[in-house]
N, C-alpha and C positions, 0 to 999 in steps of 0.2 A: 504493500500500500504506500502511503505517503512517505514512510521511512524505509523505502525499498532497499534491501540489501543487494538485490540483483542490479538495480540501477547504479548503486554505488560501485559494485564490482565491474560494471560496464564502463565506469569512468564518465558517466553522463551527469553533468551538473544540472541541478534544479534551479532555474532562474525565477526569482520573485518578480511578478508583474505589477506590484504596487499596492495590493489590497491585503492588509493583515490586521485581524481583530481577534480578541479573545472573547469567547462567549461561554456562559454556563449552560449546560444541557441537563435537564431534569426529566426523568422518566417516572411516570406514576401509573398505578393500577386502580381504577375506580372500584369502590366497594359495591356500587349498584350500577346497573346498566343505564337506568333512566336518570338523567341529570339535565341541568340547564346549559351545559356547555354546547358551543356551536358544533355542528356535524360536518365541519370542513376545516381546512387549514387556514389560518389567518396570520398576516404579518402586521404588527402594530408599529406604525411610524411615529416614534417618539424619540426626539434627539437626546433626552436625558437617559432613557432606558429603552432602547429599541428591543422588541421582543417578537417571537414567533410562537404560535400555538399550533400543534399538530394533532389532528384527529387520527390516531393510529388504530391498529387492528383490535377488535373486541373491546375490552375495558381499558386498554392502554392509551395513555395520552402523554404528550411531550410538550414541555415549554423550553424555549431557548431565549436567553437574554444577554445583552452585551455587557461586558465588564470594562470599566474605565481603568486606565493604566495605574492610577494611584490607589486602587481598591485592593483589599487583602483577599486573596483567593480562598484561603482557609475559612475566613469569615463568610464569604459569599456562599460557600458550599455547606455551611452549617444548616441544620434543620430549621433553626429559628429564623434565619434570614430567608430561606427558601419559602417557608410557609407565610412569612410576612409579604414576600413578593407575590405569592399566589392568592392572597386574600381577596382580590376582586373577583376571582373565579370560583374558588372552592376552599374548604377548610380541611384540617387533618382528619375530621370525622368522615369525610367523603372519599378519601383515597389513601393508598399506601405509597410511600416513596420507595421506588424500586432501585433507582440508580441516579447518580449525580456525578458530573465530570466537567472538566474544562476542555473546550475544543478551540483550536486555532483555525479560524476561517481565513483562508488566503487564496490568492491567485498566483499560480506558478506553473511552469511547463519545463519538461526535461529537454535538454539540447539535442539529444539523439535517442531514438526509440528502438534501435536495433544495433546489435554487434554480432556479426556472423550469423549463427543459428539461434541467437537469443533475442527475444522481443520483449518489450514492456508495454503495458496497456493500463487503462484505468488510472487510479490514484498514483500509481508508480510513474506514470507518464505526464500527468497533469492534475492540478488542483484548482477548484473554483469555489467561491463562496456559495452557500446553498440557496440563495434567494430565488433562483429559477427552478430549483429541483432537478438540475441537469447533471450533477456529479456522477451518480451511478448510471444514469441514462447514457452519458458519454462513454463510460467504461463498457457498457453493453454494446454500444455502436462500434467501439474499438474491436471488441472480441468478434463481433459478427463480420466486420470488414476483413480481419485477418484470417478468420476460420475458413471462409469460402475460397480465399486466395491460396491458402495452404492446401486445401482439398483439390483445387484445380491444378496446382503444381504436381501434386502426388498422383492423383487419379487420371487427369486428362493430359498430362505431359506439357503443361504450360511452361513458358520461360520463367526463370527465376526473377526476371525483371518485374514480374507481377508483384513480388514482395516489396519492391521499392515503392510501389504506389500506396502501400499501407500508410506510411507516415505522410507521404505527399497529399493524400486525401484527408486524413484525420487531423493533422496538425492545424491547418488553417481553420477547419470547422470548429475544433476545440477552442482555438484562440477567439473566434467570433462568439462562441457560447460563453466564454469567460468574460468577455467585454459586456455581454448582455447581463450576466449575473452581477458583475460589479456595478453596472448602472442601476439594476434593481436594488442592490444593497445600499447604494447611495440615496435612493428614494426613501428607504426605511430608516437610515441612520444619520443622514445629514441635516444640519440646521437650515440649509439653503439649497435644497436639491435642484438639479437641472432636469426638467421633465423632457423625456424624449418626444419626438414627433409622433403624433397618433398614427397607429397602424391603419391600413385600409381594410375595411370590412368587405372582403371579397368572398361571396358564397362558394365560388369554385376553387378557392385556395384551401388546401387541407393541411399545410404545415406552416407554422409561424417561425420555425427554426431556419437558420441560414442553410444554403445549399452547399454541397461539395463542389468546389470550383476547379479542381484539377484531377489528374489521374486517369482512370479507365472509364471514359465516356466517349460518346460520339460527338458530332458537331454541337457545340454548346449554345447555339443561337437561340434555341427554344428555352425560355426561362424556367421551364419545369424540369429540364434535364439536370440531374444532380440533386433534385429533391426526392424525398421518399414518396413512393406512389400511394395514392388513395387505394384502399382495398374495400370495395363495396361488398355487401352481402349479396350473394347470387344464388340462383337455382341451378343445381348441377346433379344429374343422375337421381332426381327425386328428392334431393336434400337442399335445404337452405343453409349455405355455409359461406364463410368469408373467402374472397378470391384467393388469398394467399394459401389457403388449404387446398384449393384446386391446383395451384401452381407447384406445391411441394416445397422442398428445401433448396432447390437449385434455381438457375435462371428460368424465367418463363416468358413466353411471348403470347400476347393476346392479339388475335387477328380477326378482323371482320371480313376478310377475303377468303379465298379458297385454301384448302389444306396445304400446309407447308411441310416439306420433307424434314423429318425429325433429325435432330442432332443430339449426340449423346449427353451433352452438357446442358441441354435446354428442353423444357417441357413446352409443347405447343398447345395452345388453348384457342378453340374457335368460339367466337362470339355467339354462334348459333347454338352452342352447347350450354349457354348461360341464359336460359330463357327467362323472360319476365322482368328483366332488370336492364333493359336497353339504355335507359337514361343514365344510369350510374356508370355503365361500361362506356357509353359515349363520352361522358365527362372525362374518363380516363384517357380515351383515345383522342378526344378533342379535335375532330376534323381529319385525323389520320386513319389509315387502315390497319396499323399495327403499332404496338408499344412493347419494348423489350425491357424487362425488369430484372435487376441483378439479385443474387441470393440475399443480400443485405437490404433488399427492397428499395434501392435507389433506382430511379429511371435512367437507363442507359441511353435510350434514344427512341425516335419515332420514324415511321416510314409509310409512304404510299405503297399500294399493292405491288407495283413493278419494282420497288426498291427494297422489299423485305429481305430478299436473299443478300443484297449488299449490306444491309444492317447487321445480319447475322455474321457475314464474312468480316465485317469491321470489328465486331466484338471478338471474334477469334484472333484477328490480327493484334488487337490491343492486349489480349492475354498471352500472345506469343505461342499460339497453338498451330 
């Protein structure tokens, strides 16, 4: 994780990107299921004592609150101090204290993520403050990105160049997510926060996260390339299931045209076999006859009917197959 021995042995320095704060983290178990607490996570923007309330699984709840540099950590973690802080929400009669600790919220990224046959991912490769809830999500995206590329190298005979694209794709994306998290943190913790420009409410947009901007993609002119694909619920073989389940664990191509010759690395899905959900599939295709989706569910590219073979050939070329 954050104190990765592997990263240290690789000789990869962890560069701090400027955000470092100490926060107390308190986990509790409610004595009763029914209570007045909100049924969602809330961030409290308070420059004197910024805080976060997390509605966790079952009866578990978590509070996090910022610690000033001049405050005594031992005193902050005392039961007396914690229950005094929690007074607006609940009393000792309503919950058990399960755990309390000091966390360092920071923004940092390792200078290199690979040395020979060794790779790092997740907290070993990057750290971000938790205000966007993207730390573990970013680690999962790292693992998903690296896993399919290792599989393609081993099972499909792809070039080892494919492994270089792991950091090429993931590093800029993580840096963008860290910037978003820092901005969100400043809204919660700052006396005079700078509010970002309002996002566009686009009903056809399915991801608010940055796109992957480099690596294994086709022509990047379409703004949806490099974003994770929407996956509608579809009807397939008498079942209502998510499109990703139809596609399986590898690449898949959704086509509204004629059947395409199967390739070992890619599942072919005809729109005709996804009955009753034309609008959702059409939103995914958006005026094209085919869309090619990678195993980590990022859109590789689009094609008209006469160019579908070229799209598949380009994917093989990018993978060095």
